[in-house]
mmCIF file of the C-alpha atoms, coordinates in Angstrom:
data_MODEL
# 
_entry.id   MODEL 
# 
loop_
_atom_site.group_PDB 
_atom_site.id 
_atom_site.type_symbol 
_atom_site.label_atom_id 
_atom_site.label_alt_id 
_atom_site.label_comp_id 
_atom_site.label_asym_id 
_atom_site.label_entity_id 
_atom_site.label_seq_id 
_atom_site.pdbx_PDB_ins_code 
_atom_site.Cartn_x 
_atom_site.Cartn_y 
_atom_site.Cartn_z 
_atom_site.occupancy 
_atom_site.B_iso_or_equiv 
_atom_site.pdbx_formal_charge 
_atom_site.auth_seq_id 
_atom_site.auth_comp_id 
_atom_site.auth_asym_id 
_atom_site.auth_atom_id 
_atom_site.pdbx_PDB_model_num 
ATOM 1   C CA . MET A 1 1   ? 0.000   0.000   0.000   1.00 0.00 ? 1   MET A CA 1 
ATOM 2   C CA . GLN A 1 2   ? 2.736   2.395   0.934   1.00 0.00 ? 2   GLN A CA 1 
ATOM 3   C CA . TYR A 1 3   ? 4.476   1.536   -2.318  1.00 0.00 ? 3   TYR A CA 1 
ATOM 4   C CA . ASP A 1 4   ? 1.394   2.460   -4.369  1.00 0.00 ? 4   ASP A CA 1 
ATOM 5   C CA . HIS A 1 5   ? 1.102   5.834   -2.629  1.00 0.00 ? 5   HIS A CA 1 
ATOM 6   C CA . ARG A 1 6   ? 4.712   6.758   -3.369  1.00 0.00 ? 6   ARG A CA 1 
ATOM 7   C CA . LEU A 1 7   ? 4.341   5.680   -6.987  1.00 0.00 ? 7   LEU A CA 1 
ATOM 8   C CA . ILE A 1 8   ? 1.242   7.833   -7.428  1.00 0.00 ? 8   ILE A CA 1 
ATOM 9   C CA . ASP A 1 9   ? 2.949   10.789  -5.702  1.00 0.00 ? 9   ASP A CA 1 
ATOM 10  C CA . ASP A 1 10  ? 5.980   10.416  -7.975  1.00 0.00 ? 10  ASP A CA 1 
ATOM 11  C CA . LEU A 1 11  ? 3.786   10.245  -11.050 1.00 0.00 ? 11  LEU A CA 1 
ATOM 12  C CA . ALA A 1 12  ? 1.883   13.340  -9.898  1.00 0.00 ? 12  ALA A CA 1 
ATOM 13  C CA . ARG A 1 13  ? 5.164   15.250  -9.409  1.00 0.00 ? 13  ARG A CA 1 
ATOM 14  C CA . VAL A 1 14  ? 6.435   14.198  -12.838 1.00 0.00 ? 14  VAL A CA 1 
ATOM 15  C CA . ALA A 1 15  ? 3.148   15.191  -14.450 1.00 0.00 ? 15  ALA A CA 1 
ATOM 16  C CA . GLY A 1 16  ? 3.191   18.547  -12.619 1.00 0.00 ? 16  GLY A CA 1 
ATOM 17  C CA . GLY A 1 17  ? 6.747   19.199  -13.707 1.00 0.00 ? 17  GLY A CA 1 
ATOM 18  C CA . ALA A 1 18  ? 5.890   18.277  -17.288 1.00 0.00 ? 18  ALA A CA 1 
ATOM 19  C CA . LEU A 1 19  ? 2.924   20.654  -17.276 1.00 0.00 ? 19  LEU A CA 1 
ATOM 20  C CA . GLY A 1 20  ? 5.110   23.429  -15.887 1.00 0.00 ? 20  GLY A CA 1 
ATOM 21  C CA . THR A 1 21  ? 7.692   22.768  -18.577 1.00 0.00 ? 21  THR A CA 1 
ATOM 22  C CA . LEU A 1 22  ? 5.028   22.748  -21.294 1.00 0.00 ? 22  LEU A CA 1 
ATOM 23  C CA . ALA A 1 23  ? 3.631   26.061  -20.023 1.00 0.00 ? 23  ALA A CA 1 
ATOM 24  C CA . GLY A 1 24  ? 7.135   27.549  -20.166 1.00 0.00 ? 24  GLY A CA 1 
ATOM 25  C CA . ILE A 1 25  ? 7.635   26.232  -23.689 1.00 0.00 ? 25  ILE A CA 1 
ATOM 26  C CA . ARG A 1 26  ? 4.281   27.652  -24.729 1.00 0.00 ? 26  ARG A CA 1 
ATOM 27  C CA . ASP A 1 27  ? 5.213   31.071  -23.340 1.00 0.00 ? 27  ASP A CA 1 
ATOM 28  C CA . GLU A 1 28  ? 8.572   30.938  -25.143 1.00 0.00 ? 28  GLU A CA 1 
ATOM 29  C CA . VAL A 1 29  ? 6.923   29.985  -28.449 1.00 0.00 ? 29  VAL A CA 1 
ATOM 30  C CA . GLU A 1 30  ? 4.377   32.794  -28.081 1.00 0.00 ? 30  GLU A CA 1 
ATOM 31  C CA . ALA A 1 31  ? 7.129   35.330  -27.376 1.00 0.00 ? 31  ALA A CA 1 
ATOM 32  C CA . ARG A 1 32  ? 9.145   34.222  -30.397 1.00 0.00 ? 32  ARG A CA 1 
ATOM 33  C CA . LEU A 1 33  ? 6.092   34.279  -32.667 1.00 0.00 ? 33  LEU A CA 1 
ATOM 34  C CA . ARG A 1 34  ? 5.208   37.764  -31.429 1.00 0.00 ? 34  ARG A CA 1 
ATOM 35  C CA . GLN A 1 35  ? 8.759   38.947  -32.183 1.00 0.00 ? 35  GLN A CA 1 
ATOM 36  C CA . GLN A 1 36  ? 8.629   37.412  -35.645 1.00 0.00 ? 36  GLN A CA 1 
ATOM 37  C CA . PHE A 1 37  ? 5.260   39.016  -36.416 1.00 0.00 ? 37  PHE A CA 1 
ATOM 38  C CA . GLU A 1 38  ? 6.486   42.401  -35.192 1.00 0.00 ? 38  GLU A CA 1 
ATOM 39  C CA . ARG A 1 39  ? 9.556   42.089  -37.413 1.00 0.00 ? 39  ARG A CA 1 
ATOM 40  C CA . ILE A 1 40  ? 7.399   41.164  -40.434 1.00 0.00 ? 40  ILE A CA 1 
ATOM 41  C CA . LEU A 1 41  ? 4.956   44.007  -39.782 1.00 0.00 ? 41  LEU A CA 1 
ATOM 42  C CA . ALA A 1 42  ? 7.795   46.503  -39.324 1.00 0.00 ? 42  ALA A CA 1 
ATOM 43  C CA . GLY A 1 43  ? 9.133   45.492  -42.723 1.00 0.00 ? 43  GLY A CA 1 
ATOM 44  C CA . MET A 1 44  ? 5.740   46.088  -44.349 1.00 0.00 ? 44  MET A CA 1 
ATOM 45  C CA . ASP A 1 45  ? 5.866   49.840  -43.618 1.00 0.00 ? 45  ASP A CA 1 
ATOM 46  C CA . LEU A 1 46  ? 2.329   49.960  -42.210 1.00 0.00 ? 46  LEU A CA 1 
ATOM 47  C CA . VAL A 1 47  ? 0.892   53.081  -40.604 1.00 0.00 ? 47  VAL A CA 1 
ATOM 48  C CA . THR A 1 48  ? 0.215   53.234  -36.906 1.00 0.00 ? 48  THR A CA 1 
ATOM 49  C CA . ARG A 1 49  ? -3.294  53.675  -35.543 1.00 0.00 ? 49  ARG A CA 1 
ATOM 50  C CA . GLU A 1 50  ? -2.451  57.243  -34.520 1.00 0.00 ? 50  GLU A CA 1 
ATOM 51  C CA . GLU A 1 51  ? -1.248  58.113  -38.034 1.00 0.00 ? 51  GLU A CA 1 
ATOM 52  C CA . PHE A 1 52  ? -4.405  56.584  -39.495 1.00 0.00 ? 52  PHE A CA 1 
ATOM 53  C CA . GLU A 1 53  ? -6.638  58.614  -37.164 1.00 0.00 ? 53  GLU A CA 1 
ATOM 54  C CA . VAL A 1 54  ? -4.810  61.844  -38.090 1.00 0.00 ? 54  VAL A CA 1 
ATOM 55  C CA . ALA A 1 55  ? -5.218  61.094  -41.807 1.00 0.00 ? 55  ALA A CA 1 
ATOM 56  C CA . ARG A 1 56  ? -8.881  60.250  -41.266 1.00 0.00 ? 56  ARG A CA 1 
ATOM 57  C CA . ALA A 1 57  ? -9.475  63.553  -39.458 1.00 0.00 ? 57  ALA A CA 1 
ATOM 58  C CA . MET A 1 58  ? -7.741  65.447  -42.264 1.00 0.00 ? 58  MET A CA 1 
ATOM 59  C CA . ALA A 1 59  ? -9.862  63.680  -44.887 1.00 0.00 ? 59  ALA A CA 1 
ATOM 60  C CA . GLN A 1 60  ? -13.045 64.450  -42.934 1.00 0.00 ? 60  GLN A CA 1 
ATOM 61  C CA . ALA A 1 61  ? -12.100 68.131  -42.662 1.00 0.00 ? 61  ALA A CA 1 
ATOM 62  C CA . ALA A 1 62  ? -11.304 68.263  -46.387 1.00 0.00 ? 62  ALA A CA 1 
ATOM 63  C CA . ARG A 1 63  ? -14.642 66.605  -47.211 1.00 0.00 ? 63  ARG A CA 1 
ATOM 64  C CA . GLU A 1 64  ? -16.560 69.117  -45.080 1.00 0.00 ? 64  GLU A CA 1 
ATOM 65  C CA . GLU A 1 65  ? -14.691 72.030  -46.697 1.00 0.00 ? 65  GLU A CA 1 
ATOM 66  C CA . GLN A 1 66  ? -15.404 70.621  -50.168 1.00 0.00 ? 66  GLN A CA 1 
ATOM 67  C CA . GLU A 1 67  ? -19.121 70.327  -49.344 1.00 0.00 ? 67  GLU A CA 1 
ATOM 68  C CA . LYS A 1 68  ? -19.194 73.944  -48.107 1.00 0.00 ? 68  LYS A CA 1 
ATOM 69  C CA . LEU A 1 69  ? -17.449 75.148  -51.248 1.00 0.00 ? 69  LEU A CA 1 
ATOM 70  C CA . ALA A 1 70  ? -19.814 73.142  -53.475 1.00 0.00 ? 70  ALA A CA 1 
ATOM 71  C CA . ALA A 1 71  ? -22.812 74.723  -51.733 1.00 0.00 ? 71  ALA A CA 1 
ATOM 72  C CA . ARG A 1 72  ? -21.263 78.169  -52.132 1.00 0.00 ? 72  ARG A CA 1 
ATOM 73  C CA . ILE A 1 73  ? -20.650 77.566  -55.847 1.00 0.00 ? 73  ILE A CA 1 
ATOM 74  C CA . THR A 1 74  ? -24.263 76.446  -56.291 1.00 0.00 ? 74  THR A CA 1 
ATOM 75  C CA . GLU A 1 75  ? -25.478 79.591  -54.537 1.00 0.00 ? 75  GLU A CA 1 
ATOM 76  C CA . LEU A 1 76  ? -23.212 81.841  -56.625 1.00 0.00 ? 76  LEU A CA 1 
ATOM 77  C CA . GLU A 1 77  ? -24.309 80.136  -59.847 1.00 0.00 ? 77  GLU A CA 1 
ATOM 78  C CA . ALA A 1 78  ? -27.948 80.696  -58.898 1.00 0.00 ? 78  ALA A CA 1 
ATOM 79  C CA . ARG A 1 79  ? -27.268 84.370  -58.164 1.00 0.00 ? 79  ARG A CA 1 
ATOM 80  C CA . LEU A 1 80  ? -25.377 84.728  -61.425 1.00 0.00 ? 80  LEU A CA 1 
ATOM 81  C CA . ALA A 1 81  ? -28.201 83.065  -63.350 1.00 0.00 ? 81  ALA A CA 1 
ATOM 82  C CA . ALA A 1 82  ? -30.722 85.401  -61.696 1.00 0.00 ? 82  ALA A CA 1 
ATOM 83  C CA . THR A 1 83  ? -28.550 88.412  -62.547 1.00 0.00 ? 83  THR A CA 1 
ATOM 84  C CA . GLY A 1 84  ? -28.175 87.160  -66.107 1.00 0.00 ? 84  GLY A CA 1 
ATOM 85  C CA . GLU A 1 85  ? -31.942 86.844  -66.467 1.00 0.00 ? 85  GLU A CA 1 
ATOM 86  C CA . GLU A 1 86  ? -32.399 90.411  -65.211 1.00 0.00 ? 86  GLU A CA 1 
ATOM 87  C CA . VAL A 1 87  ? -29.821 91.680  -67.695 1.00 0.00 ? 87  VAL A CA 1 
ATOM 88  C CA . ALA A 1 88  ? -31.456 89.687  -70.489 1.00 0.00 ? 88  ALA A CA 1 
ATOM 89  C CA . HIS A 1 89  ? -34.895 91.130  -69.597 1.00 0.00 ? 89  HIS A CA 1 
ATOM 90  C CA . GLU A 1 90  ? -33.529 94.665  -69.456 1.00 0.00 ? 90  GLU A CA 1 
ATOM 91  C CA . GLY A 1 91  ? -31.736 94.125  -72.745 1.00 0.00 ? 91  GLY A CA 1 
ATOM 92  C CA . ALA A 1 92  ? -34.926 92.852  -74.380 1.00 0.00 ? 92  ALA A CA 1 
ATOM 93  C CA . LYS A 1 93  ? -36.853 95.887  -73.131 1.00 0.00 ? 93  LYS A CA 1 
ATOM 94  C CA . GLY A 1 94  ? -34.157 98.188  -74.426 1.00 0.00 ? 94  GLY A CA 1 
ATOM 95  C CA . ARG A 1 95  ? -34.206 96.549  -77.865 1.00 0.00 ? 95  ARG A CA 1 
ATOM 96  C CA . ARG A 1 96  ? -37.921 97.036  -78.170 1.00 0.00 ? 96  ARG A CA 1 
ATOM 97  C CA . LYS A 1 97  ? -37.717 100.702 -77.365 1.00 0.00 ? 97  LYS A CA 1 
ATOM 98  C CA . ALA A 1 98  ? -34.830 101.459 -79.618 1.00 0.00 ? 98  ALA A CA 1 
ATOM 99  C CA . LYS A 1 99  ? -35.799 101.214 -83.272 1.00 0.00 ? 99  LYS A CA 1 
ATOM 100 C CA . PRO A 1 100 ? -33.125 101.112 -85.878 1.00 0.00 ? 100 PRO A CA 1 
ATOM 101 C CA . PRO A 1 101 ? -32.906 104.255 -88.058 1.00 0.00 ? 101 PRO A CA 1 
ATOM 102 C CA . GLU A 1 102 ? -34.681 104.070 -91.395 1.00 0.00 ? 102 GLU A CA 1 
# 
């Protein structure tokens, strides 16, 4: 009986040590994979999240400015068209009044 207890205790210690070793190996593999991925990503010349957010904000500001300018152009074109119609009406009135010499 005593012999069986010691055998089970020894097996439990060996299994515990093996699990500890496997956990250490797993951590080492994860660290090496992370280093390798970081090296690969650094070589790809990717932008950082901060750089992306700055570029996104700049694009948003440019889009808003473009929309404001487009609205302003539309308004100016409408005013110009209205002014052109007034000039055309005044010109037509003036042509009616002025008769060419005979």
